[in-house]
C-alpha angles and dihedrals in degrees: 000000000000116000126208115197116214123189114245088201094054089046094055089049095050092044093055089051095049101040093078092054097057114139136202125254118290132177114247108265114206113268121193093246094158090082113096092226093054113086109197127190124183130189127208119195123206103229095313133100128245088230094057090115094229131041107009095033091052088056091048091051086062088058092050091052088053088051092051100037100030104029092241123170105229137191137160142206120208107211115224099179124036089222088071098061095102094042095050090048092049092051089068096038093051088053087057096249112179096217133021121193118200118195123210142029093262092064093055100099092045090049093052092048090049091048090056092046097047106036093170094060120082113226128199118195116197112210089001116132111209113216090178120046111234116185095226098041123082115187111204108203136172140203092243090167090064092049089047091047090056090049089052094049088053093047090045093055097037100051116107096182093045088232116115130182139198125196112196144168118242121324087216086085107074098216091054093047090047091053088052099044092041087052089051092049093049093051092049093047092063102021113028092170095059120118104233122194115187118177128187123200096236098140094085135052127266092267091069111023092088098036105051109101093165091060088048090053093045095048095045090049092050089053091048092050087060093053103270108152101179122051127180115201120197129165117075115275093349092062089043087059088061093049092052093047089056092052089050093052104035117095134179089255094045105031115193119183130215129207121206131205144228097001135028095281093190082080097043105036105044090170088071101041098107090059102031107114096178144312131245098234135202114193093235100146096057093041092053092045093049091052092050090047089051089052091052093049097045097247097107116140133191124232139062122324123189123213126199127259128207145152119271122239117279092235114179091008095053092113092051088062108079123223087247092058093046090051090050094051090049090053091048094048090052091048091052091048096050095038097246088118121051126196091202089214111138124225092259138018111274114252 
């Protein structure tokens, strides 16, 4: 497996620059991408939105950086029905787009089929492992279990009630499940007596599991009513609902912490800033941009590329995290990187 290294520091810098420029949804207008001098990049989401303040938005920020730095013409399509994956990808391919970015595990099969059908188009699949190397398809993947593990260590050491929660989208999607189970393993590694309540939003279809902030709020509130004082929210707008719920219930006398996902959500979910302890990050933005740049420069390669993961800064709550906990997190981060610490989370949920 090929490995591409992206800088978390540059990721945070780029993220802070592009957050303020987020746009609302727009249908893809026809650009004249047949011209050699016009570099066109399209993005297709699964059933999420580019303003989800986490996963899809992070990928779209990679396109916006390409627009700014490379002069790319960019558009996106937000899928509302999973049956439309191939059609939405084909919309850009038929318009002669140079690069098509598809975002999410669920789009993997459709992306592979499109890459074979349109060999002159470069495809980038975010969270899509490539079992077969295809020259015009790059799969950007991450060790979500390691990022989740770090979040779990933090939660396990910060809890006062010894009750910890996690509110997640469906565990049918491997990256989401790996976040959750990595989180569980991290908690247990430092606090085996903690009561861990992890809930996946499996009672709805794929069209809603990532876009249900009300369920996220209700689920987090139920956990906090039972004494949970750290909540990890992961799964687009559903996870954001959990973060906002924590902000609504936490007080100076009864402090409850939230942990975000994918990007530094202190920057993207301001409603939760006062309780946002950290975020389990994946460097999606620079990974997408680097692959787009490679496509423009003629250095694009197919295969799997692994981006780094990390915890976001503690921001306003830095003083709440003791020097001992920070030292432990550094130790664990090093161990995960060099392999001396294992999460023991498999690539996919056992059947």
